[in-house]
Backbone as CSV, one residue per row, in Angstrom:
resi,resn,N_x,N_y,N_z,CA_x,CA_y,CA_z,C_x,C_y,C_z
1,UNK,-105.728,85.121,-23.370,-105.804,84.323,-24.585,-107.358,83.962,-24.665
2,UNK,-108.190,83.942,-25.993,-109.828,84.360,-25.714,-109.905,82.495,-26.221
3,UNK,-111.158,82.425,-25.436,-111.813,80.857,-26.361,-112.534,80.849,-27.453
4,UNK,-112.125,79.799,-28.067,-113.340,79.637,-29.742,-113.365,78.230,-28.833
5,UNK,-114.653,78.521,-29.752,-115.799,77.003,-29.746,-115.943,77.104,-31.446
6,UNK,-115.477,75.922,-32.034,-115.474,75.557,-33.501,-116.224,75.221,-33.855
7,UNK,-117.546,75.395,-34.701,-118.831,74.821,-35.133,-118.337,73.915,-36.027
8,UNK,-118.514,72.964,-36.683,-118.088,71.956,-37.303,-119.172,70.798,-37.719
9,UNK,-119.796,71.063,-38.766,-120.812,69.986,-39.198,-120.388,69.371,-40.894
10,UNK,-121.096,68.354,-41.131,-120.534,67.794,-41.974,-121.442,66.482,-42.610
11,UNK,-121.722,66.193,-43.833,-122.400,65.187,-44.402,-121.194,64.115,-45.454
12,UNK,-121.095,62.759,-44.698,-120.051,61.730,-45.698,-118.836,62.756,-45.620
13,UNK,-118.434,62.985,-45.181,-116.751,63.439,-45.251,-115.714,62.733,-45.154
14,UNK,-115.834,61.363,-45.018,-115.067,60.235,-44.297,-113.401,60.840,-44.839
15,UNK,-113.448,60.998,-46.082,-112.409,61.516,-46.691,-111.283,62.458,-46.441
16,UNK,-111.855,63.571,-46.271,-111.669,64.920,-45.547,-111.112,64.842,-44.201
17,UNK,-112.370,64.253,-43.207,-111.769,64.284,-41.645,-110.568,64.178,-41.081
18,UNK,-109.482,63.258,-41.569,-108.476,63.201,-40.924,-107.651,65.011,-40.892
19,UNK,-107.825,65.327,-42.198,-106.851,66.515,-42.542,-107.576,67.763,-41.640
20,UNK,-109.021,67.412,-41.619,-109.540,68.782,-41.422,-109.363,68.015,-39.567
21,UNK,-108.803,67.120,-38.661,-108.689,67.224,-37.652,-107.550,67.868,-37.290
22,UNK,-106.694,67.365,-38.260,-104.728,67.568,-38.046,-104.922,69.032,-37.894
23,UNK,-105.583,69.919,-39.064,-105.466,71.332,-38.870,-105.838,71.928,-37.816
24,UNK,-106.810,71.382,-36.593,-107.342,71.844,-35.732,-106.287,71.708,-34.489
25,UNK,-105.832,70.263,-34.668,-104.304,70.308,-33.546,-103.309,70.343,-33.937
26,UNK,-102.984,70.831,-35.254,-101.202,71.732,-35.514,-101.725,73.164,-35.059
27,UNK,-102.914,73.495,-34.744,-103.156,74.770,-34.484,-102.573,75.469,-33.087
28,UNK,-101.757,74.265,-32.197,-100.989,74.675,-30.772,-101.820,75.502,-29.788
29,UNK,-102.887,75.602,-29.838,-104.174,76.608,-29.520,-104.894,76.426,-28.524
30,UNK,-104.661,76.153,-27.325,-105.334,75.197,-26.261,-106.961,75.104,-25.609
31,UNK,-106.761,76.326,-26.101,-108.073,77.143,-25.670,-109.127,77.321,-26.404
32,UNK,-109.611,76.290,-26.306,-111.090,76.095,-27.276,-111.550,74.456,-27.091
33,UNK,-112.734,74.336,-27.666,-113.928,73.240,-28.070,-114.334,73.000,-28.961
34,UNK,-114.059,71.970,-29.941,-114.773,71.516,-31.324,-116.091,70.603,-31.031
35,UNK,-117.197,71.314,-31.378,-118.366,70.680,-31.099,-118.559,70.529,-32.690
36,UNK,-118.761,69.161,-33.032,-118.847,68.275,-34.321,-120.242,67.483,-34.493
37,UNK,-121.266,68.197,-35.509,-122.365,67.443,-35.601,-122.184,66.437,-36.977
38,UNK,-122.480,65.675,-37.059,-122.764,64.585,-38.217,-124.065,64.570,-38.538
39,UNK,-124.292,65.176,-39.964,-126.134,64.816,-39.985,-126.529,63.652,-41.195
40,UNK,-126.112,62.971,-39.931,-126.526,61.131,-40.891,-125.953,60.917,-41.892
41,UNK,-124.753,60.898,-41.622,-123.648,60.188,-43.074,-123.938,59.118,-42.772
42,UNK,-123.572,58.607,-44.125,-123.709,57.018,-44.582,-122.384,56.565,-44.893
43,UNK,-120.971,57.368,-44.643,-119.907,56.715,-45.033,-119.587,56.164,-43.629
44,UNK,-119.815,56.530,-42.291,-119.326,55.876,-41.464,-118.019,56.472,-40.793
45,UNK,-117.954,57.970,-41.551,-116.832,59.017,-41.169,-115.989,59.330,-39.595
46,UNK,-117.384,59.209,-39.316,-116.881,59.470,-37.598,-116.254,58.235,-36.854
47,UNK,-115.611,57.264,-36.923,-115.175,56.130,-36.481,-113.823,57.004,-36.615
48,UNK,-113.145,57.531,-37.173,-112.348,58.179,-37.323,-111.696,59.188,-35.998
49,UNK,-112.472,59.796,-36.206,-112.867,60.870,-34.472,-113.028,60.345,-33.222
50,UNK,-113.799,60.010,-33.089,-114.417,58.437,-31.820,-113.506,58.029,-31.564
51,UNK,-111.810,57.790,-31.890,-110.942,56.913,-31.455,-109.858,57.833,-31.157
52,UNK,-109.961,59.373,-31.364,-108.692,59.939,-31.004,-109.426,60.778,-29.557
53,UNK,-108.122,60.502,-28.988,-108.722,60.839,-27.408,-108.225,62.442,-27.030
54,UNK,-109.088,63.384,-27.084,-109.222,64.982,-27.209,-110.072,65.468,-26.430
55,UNK,-110.186,65.506,-25.305,-111.479,65.776,-24.705,-112.099,67.241,-24.907
56,UNK,-111.416,68.212,-25.915,-111.731,69.200,-26.404,-113.002,68.753,-27.268
57,UNK,-112.767,67.846,-27.673,-114.025,67.457,-29.113,-115.418,66.932,-28.575
58,UNK,-116.694,67.469,-29.301,-117.674,67.146,-28.625,-118.910,66.890,-29.741
59,UNK,-118.877,65.516,-29.460,-119.494,64.834,-31.166,-120.991,64.236,-30.969
60,UNK,-121.742,64.957,-32.019,-123.491,64.541,-32.118,-123.568,64.095,-33.242
61,UNK,-124.688,63.544,-33.526,-125.287,63.289,-34.914,-126.688,62.613,-34.922
62,UNK,-127.591,62.747,-35.731,-128.485,62.541,-36.019,-128.557,61.090,-37.173
63,UNK,-129.710,60.401,-37.235,-129.365,59.099,-37.836,-130.025,60.048,-39.462
64,UNK,-131.093,60.812,-39.177,-131.316,61.212,-40.859,-130.647,62.888,-41.048
65,UNK,-130.798,62.777,-42.058,-129.899,63.745,-42.771,-130.934,65.379,-43.014
66,UNK,-130.719,65.933,-42.124,-131.506,67.186,-41.897,-130.936,68.771,-42.605
67,UNK,-129.714,68.822,-42.752,-129.118,69.821,-43.770,-128.117,70.266,-42.273
68,UNK,-127.383,71.309,-43.426,-126.501,72.178,-42.240,-126.852,72.882,-41.236
69,UNK,-128.269,73.658,-41.700,-129.306,74.673,-40.926,-129.681,74.163,-39.548
70,UNK,-129.827,72.875,-39.951,-130.482,71.947,-38.453,-129.131,71.939,-37.783
71,UNK,-128.328,71.680,-38.456,-126.886,71.070,-37.535,-126.419,72.660,-36.640
72,UNK,-126.628,73.359,-37.737,-125.881,74.579,-36.670,-126.457,75.267,-36.134
73,UNK,-127.931,74.969,-36.237,-128.633,75.804,-34.969,-128.653,75.329,-33.553
74,UNK,-128.382,73.598,-34.038,-128.215,72.587,-32.947,-126.950,73.169,-32.015
75,UNK,-126.095,73.234,-32.614,-124.710,72.933,-32.208,-124.914,74.630,-31.333
76,UNK,-124.585,75.815,-31.770,-124.358,77.120,-31.181,-125.370,77.450,-30.114
77,UNK,-126.482,76.313,-30.016,-127.839,76.995,-29.077,-127.858,75.439,-27.719
78,UNK,-126.687,74.608,-28.502,-126.166,73.828,-27.214,-124.659,74.238,-26.720
79,UNK,-124.440,75.371,-26.748,-123.340,75.451,-26.036,-123.342,77.180,-25.145
80,UNK,-122.955,76.672,-24.055,-123.647,77.372,-22.630,-122.554,78.856,-22.691
81,UNK,-121.103,78.175,-22.830,-120.367,79.060,-22.475,-120.038,81.028,-23.224
82,UNK,-120.814,81.548,-22.275,-121.000,83.524,-22.709,-119.938,84.068,-23.112
83,UNK,-118.639,83.800,-22.667,-117.349,84.202,-22.983,-116.636,83.719,-24.357
84,UNK,-117.299,82.925,-25.092,-116.457,82.171,-26.251,-117.065,82.943,-27.424
85,UNK,-116.053,82.893,-28.740,-116.061,83.217,-29.281,-116.471,82.027,-30.625
86,UNK,-117.396,81.886,-31.392,-117.945,81.070,-32.303,-117.099,80.895,-33.431
87,UNK,-116.068,80.300,-34.248,-115.870,79.727,-35.479,-116.685,78.921,-36.539
88,UNK,-116.936,79.260,-37.161,-117.511,77.904,-38.074,-116.947,77.512,-39.356
89,UNK,-116.745,76.200,-39.461,-116.001,75.318,-40.066,-116.703,74.279,-40.009
90,UNK,-116.676,73.633,-41.338,-117.249,72.457,-41.999,-116.036,71.340,-42.043
91,UNK,-116.633,70.086,-41.876,-115.380,69.083,-41.331,-115.479,68.576,-42.955
92,UNK,-115.389,69.173,-44.192,-114.561,69.054,-45.240,-113.479,70.218,-45.785
93,UNK,-113.570,71.071,-45.108,-112.383,72.312,-45.027,-111.686,71.807,-44.099
94,UNK,-110.871,73.168,-43.814,-109.556,72.690,-42.336,-108.693,74.455,-42.365
95,UNK,-108.258,74.374,-41.520,-108.074,75.660,-41.048,-106.297,75.663,-41.389
96,UNK,-106.133,76.509,-41.483,-104.779,76.903,-42.313,-103.526,76.935,-41.007
97,UNK,-102.312,76.592,-41.340,-101.418,77.174,-40.202,-101.026,78.177,-39.163
98,UNK,-101.706,77.728,-37.811,-101.716,79.854,-37.401,-103.084,80.628,-37.507
99,UNK,-103.803,79.971,-37.416,-105.315,80.501,-37.958,-105.809,80.927,-36.522
100,UNK,-106.166,80.061,-35.955,-106.608,80.193,-34.409,-105.970,81.416,-33.561
101,UNK,-104.223,81.160,-33.729,-103.341,82.451,-32.822,-103.482,83.592,-33.755
102,UNK,-103.779,83.403,-35.490,-104.354,84.953,-35.472,-105.899,85.931,-35.049
103,UNK,-106.746,84.660,-34.866,-108.024,85.393,-34.524,-107.892,85.870,-33.184
104,UNK,-107.020,85.195,-32.268,-107.066,85.596,-31.001,-106.221,87.055,-30.804
105,UNK,-105.071,87.286,-32.037,-104.735,88.806,-31.483,-105.250,89.376,-32.416
106,UNK,-106.678,89.339,-33.173,-107.157,90.018,-33.732,-107.827,90.699,-32.347
107,UNK,-109.233,89.904,-32.010,-109.775,90.219,-31.020,-109.252,90.848,-29.782
108,UNK,-107.935,90.328,-29.156,-107.265,90.625,-28.117,-106.892,91.845,-28.396
109,UNK,-106.687,92.488,-29.509,-105.851,93.739,-29.902,-107.412,95.118,-29.814
110,UNK,-108.752,94.586,-30.201,-109.642,95.606,-30.221,-111.030,94.876,-29.123
111,UNK,-111.191,94.752,-28.585,-111.868,94.397,-27.163,-113.140,95.183,-27.907
112,UNK,-114.066,95.748,-28.997,-114.980,96.167,-29.384,-115.214,95.444,-30.199
113,UNK,-114.386,94.607,-31.073,-115.057,93.605,-32.151,-115.861,93.010,-31.502
114,UNK,-116.719,92.531,-32.402,-117.534,91.352,-32.262,-117.892,90.512,-33.414
115,UNK,-117.383,90.419,-34.267,-117.279,89.905,-35.307,-116.150,89.877,-36.230
116,UNK,-115.408,88.676,-36.812,-114.488,88.912,-38.263,-114.955,87.812,-39.074
117,UNK,-114.593,87.966,-40.167,-114.732,87.087,-41.496,-113.464,87.426,-42.030
118,UNK,-113.197,86.075,-42.638,-111.839,85.990,-42.916,-111.562,85.284,-44.277
119,UNK,-110.614,85.817,-45.200,-110.318,85.265,-46.620,-109.807,83.966,-46.510
120,UNK,-110.116,82.861,-47.463,-109.905,81.771,-47.707,-109.110,80.983,-49.132
121,UNK,-108.393,80.006,-49.029,-107.536,79.190,-50.665,-108.293,78.408,-50.626
122,UNK,-108.559,77.772,-52.363,-108.817,76.706,-52.326,-108.749,75.995,-53.590
123,UNK,-108.835,74.893,-54.171,-107.960,74.438,-55.669,-107.940,75.489,-56.659
124,UNK,-109.058,76.278,-56.470,-108.459,77.474,-57.981,-107.551,78.344,-57.116
125,UNK,-107.367,78.513,-55.910,-106.285,79.372,-55.661,-106.823,80.504,-54.470
126,UNK,-106.344,81.625,-54.214,-107.024,82.757,-53.163,-108.279,83.333,-53.503
127,UNK,-109.019,83.645,-52.430,-110.059,83.975,-52.891,-109.867,85.813,-53.500
128,UNK,-111.055,85.842,-54.612,-110.261,87.387,-55.193,-112.158,88.118,-55.458
129,UNK,-112.993,87.613,-54.868,-114.298,87.955,-54.912,-114.138,89.460,-53.763
130,UNK,-115.103,90.609,-54.181,-114.878,91.774,-53.600,-115.795,91.460,-52.282
131,UNK,-115.716,92.148,-51.277,-115.333,91.779,-49.510,-116.414,93.003,-49.391
132,UNK,-117.702,92.566,-48.430,-118.055,93.982,-47.452,-117.369,94.485,-47.204
133,UNK,-117.056,95.859,-47.250,-116.627,97.024,-46.453,-117.709,97.648,-44.968
134,UNK,-116.736,98.251,-44.511,-117.489,99.319,-43.226,-118.782,100.047,-43.761
135,UNK,-118.561,100.206,-44.815,-119.734,101.053,-45.245,-121.226,100.307,-45.643
136,UNK,-120.622,98.899,-46.245,-121.440,98.900,-46.544,-122.644,97.502,-45.792
137,UNK,-121.998,97.411,-44.472,-122.185,96.859,-43.121,-122.898,97.923,-42.276
138,UNK,-122.613,99.401,-42.162,-123.431,99.931,-41.480,-124.557,100.488,-42.001
139,UNK,-124.436,100.955,-43.193,-126.077,100.862,-43.985,-126.632,99.615,-44.454
140,UNK,-126.247,98.439,-44.588,-127.152,97.066,-44.234,-127.572,96.814,-46.002
141,UNK,-126.304,97.423,-46.851,-126.938,97.584,-48.516,-126.187,95.992,-48.945
142,UNK,-126.155,95.094,-48.122,-125.945,93.515,-48.313,-126.690,93.229,-49.946
143,UNK,-127.884,93.542,-49.752,-128.665,93.008,-50.821,-128.051,93.643,-52.524
144,UNK,-128.542,95.205,-52.092,-127.510,96.239,-53.395,-126.730,95.625,-53.859
145,UNK,-125.762,95.403,-52.886,-124.328,95.304,-53.679,-124.230,94.315,-54.533
146,UNK,-124.981,93.305,-54.657,-124.920,92.372,-55.307,-124.111,90.976,-55.475
147,UNK,-123.468,90.985,-54.420,-121.713,90.511,-54.040,-122.740,89.090,-52.953
148,UNK,-122.464,87.801,-53.814,-123.246,86.859,-52.247,-122.000,85.961,-52.273
149,UNK,-120.548,86.333,-52.211,-119.152,86.322,-51.667,-118.430,86.729,-50.491
150,UNK,-119.446,86.934,-49.479,-118.323,87.324,-48.192,-117.508,86.264,-48.143
151,UNK,-116.562,86.539,-47.439,-115.002,85.601,-47.149,-115.759,84.961,-46.262
152,UNK,-115.067,83.766,-45.803,-115.856,82.524,-45.186,-114.698,82.473,-43.638
153,UNK,-115.008,81.479,-42.918,-114.280,81.481,-41.445,-114.535,82.473,-41.270
154,UNK,-115.961,82.650,-40.784,-116.728,83.488,-39.897,-116.195,83.393,-38.563
155,UNK,-116.006,84.597,-37.517,-116.357,84.130,-36.148,-116.675,85.238,-35.645
156,UNK,-117.750,84.957,-34.603,-118.614,85.953,-33.796,-118.870,85.823,-32.091
157,UNK,-119.087,86.806,-31.704,-118.806,86.705,-30.043,-120.123,85.593,-29.656
158,UNK,-120.131,85.385,-28.859,-121.662,84.390,-27.845,-122.580,84.910,-28.500
159,UNK,-122.958,86.022,-27.703,-123.607,87.231,-27.642,-124.283,87.646,-28.954
160,UNK,-123.791,87.779,-30.098,-123.978,88.037,-31.075,-125.156,86.814,-31.483
161,UNK,-125.430,85.401,-30.848,-125.677,84.745,-31.594,-126.679,83.802,-30.426
162,UNK,-126.719,84.141,-29.788,-126.936,83.971,-28.519,-128.457,83.669,-28.626
163,UNK,-129.320,84.952,-29.445,-130.538,85.194,-29.244,-131.190,84.382,-30.675
164,UNK,-130.035,83.505,-31.583,-130.625,83.687,-32.995,-131.362,83.078,-33.633
165,UNK,-132.758,82.983,-34.061,-133.755,82.341,-33.902,-133.724,81.463,-35.424
166,UNK,-134.757,80.381,-35.357,-134.829,79.239,-35.941,-135.042,79.804,-37.602
167,UNK,-136.226,80.764,-37.641,-136.615,81.476,-38.878,-135.994,81.441,-39.864
168,UNK,-134.415,82.070,-39.257,-133.457,82.542,-40.182,-133.088,81.721,-41.186
169,UNK,-132.911,80.147,-40.815,-132.733,79.401,-40.938,-133.917,78.111,-41.832
170,UNK,-135.115,78.745,-42.213,-136.430,78.081,-42.921,-136.335,78.375,-43.848
171,UNK,-137.050,77.850,-44.774,-138.101,78.427,-46.253,-139.314,79.215,-46.060
172,UNK,-140.517,79.125,-46.863,-141.226,79.506,-46.987,-142.256,78.605,-46.217
173,UNK,-142.262,77.176,-46.156,-142.838,76.304,-45.996,-142.720,75.571,-44.776
174,UNK,-141.846,76.351,-44.225,-141.209,76.012,-42.265,-140.156,74.805,-42.523
175,UNK,-139.366,74.472,-43.674,-138.577,73.881,-43.615,-137.193,73.852,-43.970
176,UNK,-136.508,73.494,-42.800,-134.919,74.250,-42.747,-134.113,73.781,-43.757
177,UNK,-133.245,74.739,-44.769,-132.695,75.551,-45.314,-131.655,74.012,-45.762
178,UNK,-131.551,73.336,-46.796,-130.652,72.472,-47.115,-129.366,72.836,-47.624
179,UNK,-129.111,73.960,-48.292,-128.106,74.489,-49.065,-128.172,75.695,-48.743
180,UNK,-127.493,76.854,-48.840,-126.943,77.926,-48.779,-127.171,78.189,-47.332
181,UNK,-126.813,77.498,-46.382,-127.354,77.597,-44.742,-126.264,78.180,-44.294
182,UNK,-124.702,78.767,-44.393,-124.481,79.842,-44.218,-124.107,80.918,-44.377
183,UNK,-125.447,81.710,-44.873,-125.708,82.611,-45.430,-126.584,83.039,-44.223
184,UNK,-127.699,82.426,-44.109,-128.119,83.168,-42.625,-127.218,83.496,-41.176
185,UNK,-126.406,82.285,-41.076,-125.584,82.321,-40.673,-124.801,83.646,-40.392
186,UNK,-124.597,83.970,-40.915,-123.445,85.265,-41.351,-124.095,86.327,-41.642
187,UNK,-124.965,86.477,-42.234,-125.859,87.416,-41.860,-126.655,87.998,-40.670
188,UNK,-127.069,87.530,-39.947,-128.036,87.728,-38.834,-126.926,88.273,-37.598
189,UNK,-125.435,87.970,-37.881,-124.581,88.726,-36.633,-123.944,90.388,-37.387
190,UNK,-124.058,90.430,-38.955,-123.588,91.351,-39.739,-124.762,92.518,-39.400
191,UNK,-126.151,92.216,-39.920,-127.014,92.569,-39.281,-126.957,93.730,-38.221
192,UNK,-126.273,92.751,-36.944,-126.339,93.822,-35.558,-125.483,94.378,-34.929
193,UNK,-124.178,94.344,-36.230,-122.990,94.609,-35.778,-122.741,96.070,-37.171
194,UNK,-122.059,97.294,-36.244,-121.652,98.380,-36.932,-120.556,98.193,-37.408
195,UNK,-119.647,99.017,-39.018,-118.824,98.631,-39.572,-117.807,98.249,-38.548
196,UNK,-117.624,99.223,-38.113,-116.498,99.239,-37.170,-115.964,97.956,-35.905
197,UNK,-117.065,97.199,-35.950,-117.296,95.743,-34.539,-117.098,95.282,-36.094
198,UNK,-116.621,94.726,-37.342,-116.168,93.549,-37.484,-115.048,94.086,-38.474
199,UNK,-113.960,92.888,-38.051,-112.645,93.238,-38.736,-112.531,91.923,-39.760
200,UNK,-111.814,92.465,-41.217,-112.409,91.821,-42.221,-110.634,91.593,-42.626
201,UNK,-110.786,90.732,-42.314,-109.008,89.582,-43.078,-109.302,89.544,-44.224
202,UNK,-108.540,90.246,-45.387,-108.332,89.443,-46.183,-106.944,88.938,-46.500
203,UNK,-106.418,88.355,-46.211,-105.619,86.749,-45.838,-106.361,86.130,-45.409
204,UNK,-106.001,84.704,-46.062,-106.679,83.388,-45.949,-106.488,82.640,-44.864
205,UNK,-107.345,82.018,-43.911,-107.140,81.580,-42.867,-107.729,80.159,-42.873
206,UNK,-108.022,79.491,-44.018,-108.537,78.356,-44.205,-108.524,77.851,-45.175
207,UNK,-108.632,76.336,-45.997,-108.640,75.977,-46.724,-110.292,75.555,-46.949
208,UNK,-110.970,76.259,-48.187,-112.450,75.977,-48.935,-112.328,75.013,-49.758
209,UNK,-112.820,74.192,-49.666,-113.060,72.627,-50.723,-114.211,73.324,-51.847
210,UNK,-113.900,73.816,-52.677,-114.957,74.726,-53.300,-115.584,72.990,-54.623
211,UNK,-114.823,72.528,-54.476,-115.145,71.323,-55.511,-115.657,70.363,-54.626
212,UNK,-116.058,70.293,-53.556,-116.822,68.881,-53.063,-118.207,68.308,-53.574
213,UNK,-117.698,67.334,-53.249,-119.092,67.074,-54.109,-120.880,66.977,-53.097
214,UNK,-120.476,67.626,-52.578,-122.044,68.064,-51.567,-122.177,69.654,-51.749
215,UNK,-121.457,70.363,-52.101,-121.175,71.853,-52.379,-122.586,71.969,-52.565
216,UNK,-123.147,73.068,-52.491,-124.435,73.581,-52.705,-125.022,73.599,-54.598
217,UNK,-123.911,73.745,-55.122,-123.869,73.670,-56.850,-124.241,72.742,-57.139
218,UNK,-123.321,71.132,-56.457,-123.744,70.236,-56.948,-124.721,69.511,-55.961
219,UNK,-125.679,70.213,-55.245,-126.922,69.322,-54.766,-127.794,70.170,-55.667
220,UNK,-128.040,71.547,-55.721,-129.035,72.715,-56.738,-128.860,73.167,-57.741
221,UNK,-127.445,72.916,-58.083,-127.394,73.807,-59.487,-127.449,75.209,-59.128
222,UNK,-126.779,75.593,-60.191,-126.352,77.615,-60.151,-127.315,78.365,-60.117
223,UNK,-128.971,77.604,-60.366,-130.112,78.767,-60.909,-130.949,78.503,-59.709
224,UNK,-131.338,76.883,-58.850,-131.364,76.748,-57.691,-130.860,78.053,-56.694
225,UNK,-129.214,77.739,-56.488,-128.408,78.542,-55.562,-128.963,79.625,-55.836
226,UNK,-128.806,80.677,-56.631,-129.294,82.237,-57.062,-130.416,82.345,-56.314
227,UNK,-131.590,81.602,-57.036,-133.064,81.657,-56.390,-132.705,81.937,-54.723
228,UNK,-132.410,80.481,-54.187,-132.648,80.890,-52.944,-131.462,81.922,-51.977
229,UNK,-130.988,82.439,-52.692,-129.433,83.001,-51.949,-130.639,84.629,-52.521
230,UNK,-131.390,84.418,-53.316,-132.090,86.009,-53.137,-133.109,85.888,-52.722
231,UNK,-133.797,84.766,-52.272,-134.724,84.619,-51.067,-134.619,85.062,-49.603
232,UNK,-132.780,84.934,-49.336,-132.605,84.612,-48.225,-132.299,86.067,-48.130
233,UNK,-131.293,86.804,-49.020,-131.161,88.050,-48.487,-132.344,88.884,-48.613
234,UNK,-133.787,88.492,-49.443,-134.222,89.703,-49.516,-135.874,89.242,-48.503
235,UNK,-135.341,88.585,-47.763,-136.009,87.891,-46.350,-135.094,88.922,-45.418
236,UNK,-134.455,88.848,-45.043,-133.550,89.656,-44.198,-133.314,91.370,-44.442
237,UNK,-133.737,91.301,-45.500,-133.392,93.212,-45.788,-135.412,93.308,-45.455
238,UNK,-135.916,92.935,-45.939,-137.428,93.262,-45.231,-137.898,93.228,-44.016
239,UNK,-137.342,92.294,-43.256,-137.289,92.418,-42.096,-137.035,93.107,-41.310
240,UNK,-135.526,93.719,-41.784,-134.771,94.510,-41.602,-134.997,96.048,-41.429
241,UNK,-135.450,96.062,-42.408,-136.520,97.637,-43.069,-137.909,97.853,-42.314
242,UNK,-138.556,97.135,-41.910,-140.181,96.913,-41.639,-139.637,96.693,-39.491
243,UNK,-138.648,96.282,-39.124,-138.931,96.179,-37.718,-138.694,95.307,-37.180
244,UNK,-139.045,94.170,-37.996,-139.359,92.914,-37.455,-138.364,91.703,-37.202
245,UNK,-136.776,91.777,-37.934,-135.871,91.256,-37.554,-135.139,90.498,-36.683
246,UNK,-135.739,91.418,-35.442,-135.003,91.011,-34.131,-135.653,90.701,-33.344
247,UNK,-137.018,90.914,-33.317,-138.320,90.165,-32.572,-138.556,89.219,-32.481
């Protein structure tokens, strides 16, 4: 049985936290740790979790709102268990039944796997966007594919993320990204993997709340979101081509 570390961040997710935790509890999968970071919420949402007696849950918070990039980087680098597999899950989303068992089976069947990307369902139905295939992963042509909709519930082995640098989460002013923060977290391991080291699961594994009030579209708008996405993809592509991405 593989060990999973759920990396969970959120801001003002009080109304979603009960469903979020219930979905983890109902997995019936015991070999997990759940690291939660509250990014300066003002809605007192952590009260619900603080009352739960579950030694798998580890909670931290900051008084200020630094953004999900800071929160995810903090949680990953605070994890010391080298045999774990990270699973990214935001506090306003939730796992579908059996998701962790399915991930365990995926990794147990192929010990060479370093990463998996899983599909999602949402208020608008299952995701139908085109998914990066093994050829794109091998050729590292993520930017040329013009597809910014990689499936979510990404999981990756500890070794892929242990040396993850801060700069991939920061803009040209050295400020932490406040939106589109899951993209660097997805691109970093994808650039390190070969196509046959990434499992692409087309069946939904979790519920993605695409209409949440704290979404990138709600915060920044479509134009700023697309500009930021292009900046991130270009930075990764340029650094990979000139050999400085992993320095």
